[in-house]
SERO-4910 file (N, C-alpha, C, O; in steps of 0.05 Angstrom, whole numbers):
BEGIN
 pado doro    nc1    nc2    nc3   cac1   cac2   cac3    cc1    cc2    cc3    oc1    oc2    oc3
  Met    A  -1411   1454    723  -1403   1442    698  -1385   1461    682  -1365   1452    670
  Gly    A  -1391   1487    682  -1375   1507    668  -1347   1509    679  -1328   1513    665
  Arg    A  -1345   1507    706  -1319   1509    719  -1301   1486    711  -1277   1489    707
  Ile    A  -1313   1462    708  -1298   1439    701  -1286   1443    672  -1263   1437    667
  Ala    A  -1303   1452    654  -1294   1457    627  -1272   1477    626  -1252   1474    611
  Val    A  -1275   1499    640  -1254   1520    641  -1228   1509    653  -1207   1514    643
  Thr    A  -1231   1493    674  -1207   1482    687  -1193   1463    668  -1168   1464    665
  Ile    A  -1207   1446    654  -1196   1427    635  -1182   1443    612  -1160   1436    604
  Leu    A  -1195   1464    602  -1184   1480    581  -1158   1494    590  -1139   1495    575
  Leu    A  -1158   1504    615  -1134   1517    625  -1111   1497    629  -1087   1504    624
  Ile    A  -1117   1473    636  -1096   1452    639  -1086   1443    612  -1062   1439    609
  Leu    A  -1103   1440    593  -1095   1429    566  -1083   1451    548  -1068   1444    530
  Ser    A  -1090   1476    551  -1081   1496    532  -1051   1498    529  -1041   1501    507
  Pro    A  -1035   1497    551  -1006   1497    547   -996   1473    531   -977   1475    516
  Leu    A  -1009   1450    535  -1001   1426    520  -1007   1429    490   -993   1418    473
  Leu    A  -1029   1442    484  -1038   1444    456  -1021   1465    441  -1018   1463    417
  Ser    A  -1010   1484    455   -996   1506    441   -966   1505    446   -952   1525    440
  Thr    A   -955   1483    455   -927   1481    461   -909   1488    437   -890   1503    440
  Asp    A   -916   1476    414   -899   1481    390   -900   1510    382   -879   1522    375
  Ile    A   -923   1523    384   -925   1551    377   -910   1567    397   -897   1587    390
  Asn    A   -911   1560    423   -897   1575    443   -867   1573    439   -853   1593    443
  Ile    A   -857   1550    431   -828   1547    426   -820   1567    403   -800   1581    406
  Tyr    A   -836   1568    382   -830   1585    360   -833   1615    369   -815   1631    363
  Glu    A   -854   1622    382   -859   1649    390   -837   1659    410   -827   1681    407
  Gln    A   -830   1643    429   -811   1651    450   -782   1651    440   -766   1667    449
  Asn    A   -776   1634    421   -748   1632    412   -742   1644    385   -718   1649    379
  Cys    A   -761   1649    369   -756   1660    343   -768   1688    340   -754   1707    335
  Val    A   -794   1689    344   -808   1715    340   -798   1736    360   -795   1759    353
  Lys    A   -793   1728    384   -785   1746    405   -760   1762    397   -759   1786    401
  Cys    A   -741   1749    385   -716   1762    376   -719   1777    350   -709   1799    346
  His    A   -734   1765    331   -736   1777    305   -756   1800    303   -756   1814    283
  Glu    A   -773   1803    323   -794   1824    321   -782   1852    320   -796   1871    311
  Asn    A   -758   1856    329   -745   1882    330   -727   1887    306   -713   1907    304
  Met    A   -727   1869    287   -710   1872    263   -726   1884    241   -750   1882    239
  Pro    A   -712   1898    223   -726   1911    201   -736   1892    179   -753   1899    163
  Val    A   -726   1867    179   -735   1847    160   -751   1826    176   -740   1814    195
  Ser    A   -775   1822    168   -793   1803    182   -786   1774    176   -773   1768    156
  Leu    A   -796   1757    193   -791   1728    190   -802   1717    164   -791   1699    152
  Asp    A   -824   1729    154   -836   1719    129   -817   1725    106   -816   1709     87
  Lys    A   -803   1747    106   -783   1753     85   -761   1733     85   -752   1723     64
  Phe    A   -751   1726    109   -730   1705    110   -741   1678     99   -727   1664     85
  Phe    A   -766   1672    107   -778   1647     97   -778   1646     67   -771   1626     55
  Phe    A   -787   1668     54   -789   1668     25   -761   1666     12   -758   1655    -10
  Asn    A   -741   1678     25   -714   1675     15   -705   1646     16   -693   1636     -3
  Tyr    A   -711   1633     38   -704   1604     40   -719   1588     19   -708   1570      7
  Leu    A   -745   1594     16   -761   1580     -4   -751   1584    -32   -750   1565    -48
  Leu    A   -743   1608    -39   -732   1613    -65   -706   1598    -70   -701   1588    -92
  Lys    A   -689   1596    -50   -663   1583    -53   -665   1553    -52   -652   1539    -67
  Tyr    A   -681   1542    -34   -681   1514    -28   -706   1498    -39   -705   1474    -40
  Ser    A   -727   1512    -47   -750   1501    -62   -769   1483    -47   -793   1487    -47
  Ser    A   -759   1462    -34   -777   1442    -22   -778   1445      8   -760   1456     21
  Glu    A   -799   1434     20   -802   1434     49   -778   1421     62   -767   1431     81
  Arg    A   -771   1397     53   -748   1382     65   -722   1399     64   -708   1400     84
  Arg    A   -716   1410     41   -691   1425     38   -691   1451     54   -671   1459     65
  Val    A   -714   1465     55   -716   1490     71   -712   1483    100   -696   1497    114
  Lys    A   -726   1463    110   -723   1456    138   -695   1447    145   -684   1453    166
  Gln    A   -682   1432    127   -655   1423    131   -636   1447    132   -618   1448    149
  Ala    A   -639   1465    114   -621   1489    113   -625   1506    138   -606   1515    149
  Leu    A   -650   1510    146   -655   1525    171   -642   1511    195   -629   1524    211
  Arg    A   -646   1485    198   -635   1470    220   -605   1473    220   -593   1478    241
  Asn    A   -592   1469    197   -563   1471    195   -553   1499    203   -534   1502    218
  Tyr    A   -567   1519    193   -558   1546    199   -562   1553    228   -544   1565    241
  Leu    A   -584   1545    240   -590   1552    268   -571   1537    287   -564   1548    308
  Lys    A   -562   1514    279   -543   1499    296   -514   1508    292   -498   1506    310
  His    A   -508   1518    267   -481   1526    260   -482   1551    243   -476   1550    219
  Pro    A   -489   1574    255   -491   1599    239   -464   1607    227   -444   1610    242
  Arg    A   -463   1611    202   -439   1620    188   -448   1640    167   -470   1638    155
  Arg    A   -431   1659    161   -437   1679    141   -443   1667    114   -462   1676    100
  Lys    A   -428   1647    107   -432   1634     81   -460   1621     78   -471   1620     56
  Ala    A   -471   1612    100   -497   1599     99   -520   1618    104   -543   1611    100
  Ser    A   -514   1643    112   -535   1662    118   -548   1673     92   -535   1678     72
  Leu    A   -574   1677     94   -588   1689     71   -594   1719     77   -607   1732     61
  Ala    A   -584   1729     99   -587   1757    106   -568   1774     89   -547   1765     80
  Thr    A   -576   1799     84   -559   1817     69   -535   1825     85   -534   1822    109
  Glu    A   -514   1834     71   -490   1844     84   -496   1866    104   -485   1867    126
  Glu    A   -514   1884     96   -522   1906    114   -534   1896    140   -528   1906    161
  Leu    A   -552   1877    137   -565   1866    161   -545   1852    179   -546   1855    203
  Val    A   -527   1836    167   -506   1823    183   -487   1843    196   -479   1840    219
  Ser    A   -480   1864    181   -463   1885    192   -476   1899    216   -462   1905    236
  Arg    A   -501   1904    214   -515   1918    236   -522   1900    260   -519   1909    283
  Tyr    A   -532   1876    254   -542   1859    276   -524   1835    281   -527   1821    302
  Gly    A   -505   1829    264   -488   1805    267   -502   1780    259   -526   1781    252
  Leu    A   -488   1758    260   -501   1732    255   -516   1723    280   -510   1732    302
  Met    A   -536   1707    275   -550   1696    298   -531   1680    316   -513   1667    305
  Pro    A   -536   1680    341   -521   1661    358   -530   1633    353   -553   1628    345
  Lys    A   -513   1614    359   -521   1586    356   -544   1580    374   -545   1589    397
  Thr    A   -564   1565    364   -588   1559    380   -581   1542    404   -562   1525    403
  Asp    A   -595   1546    425   -592   1529    449   -616   1510    452   -619   1497    473
  Leu    A   -633   1509    432   -656   1491    432   -647   1463    428   -628   1457    415
  Ser    A   -661   1444    441   -656   1416    436   -664   1409    407   -678   1425    394
  Asp    A   -655   1387    397   -662   1379    370   -692   1377    366   -702   1386    345
  Glu    A   -706   1367    386   -735   1364    384   -749   1391    384   -767   1396    368
  Asp    A   -741   1409    402   -753   1436    402   -746   1451    377   -763   1466    367
  Leu    A   -722   1448    367   -715   1462    342   -732   1452    319   -742   1467    303
  Arg    A   -737   1425    318   -754   1414    297   -782   1425    300   -795   1432    280
  Lys    A   -793   1427    324   -820   1438    328   -821   1467    320   -841   1475    307
  Ala    A   -801   1483    327   -801   1511    319   -800   1514    289   -815   1531    278
  Ile    A   -784   1499    276   -781   1500    246   -807   1491    233   -816   1502    214
  Asp    A   -819   1470    244   -845   1460    234   -867   1482    236   -882   1486    218
  Thr    A   -867   1495    259   -887   1517    263   -882   1540    244   -900   1550    232
  Tyr    A   -856   1547    240   -849   1568    221   -858   1560    193   -869   1577    179
  Trp    A   -853   1535    185   -861   1526    158   -891   1528    155   -901   1539    136
  Asp    A   -906   1518    175   -935   1518    173   -946   1546    172   -967   1551    159
  Lys    A   -933   1565    185   -943   1592    186   -940   1606    159   -958   1621    151
  Tyr    A   -918   1602    146   -912   1617    122   -913   1602     95   -910   1614     74
  Lys    A   -917   1576     96   -917   1561     71   -939   1571     52   -960   1580     61
  Val    A   -933   1570     27   -952   1579      7   -967   1556     -6   -988   1559    -18
  Phe    A   -955   1532     -4   -967   1509    -16   -994   1503     -4   -997   1503     20
  Gly    A  -1014   1499    -21  -1041   1494    -11  -1056   1519     -4  -1080   1517      3
  Lys    A  -1044   1542     -6  -1057   1567      1  -1064   1584    -24  -1081   1601    -24
  Ile    A  -1050   1578    -46  -1054   1593    -71  -1075   1578    -88  -1072   1553    -92
  Glu    A  -1094   1592    -97  -1115   1580   -114  -1112   1588   -142  -1128   1579   -159
***
């Protein structure tokens, strides 16, 4: 009985964590070596765009078409690391990664 449960868990675990894996493999992997963490970028987007819809839209637009004018990174950061390359994620995977990013760092519902 225990083997069956473990087997089912092993089969289902990749399906349950797909969205997190997309985010971890495509966002965290590159940003983990930068001096500014992803949470700092998130709060910059939140300060500028205010709402979940607008933050996600701005992120999606930037990741699909990175331009200096749309970047919220400092000049020093862009000079040292350059702009992000255009994402090669599908629209659906990009949406999942952005949703995971939002859920990880959102402050709404967490402040009492």
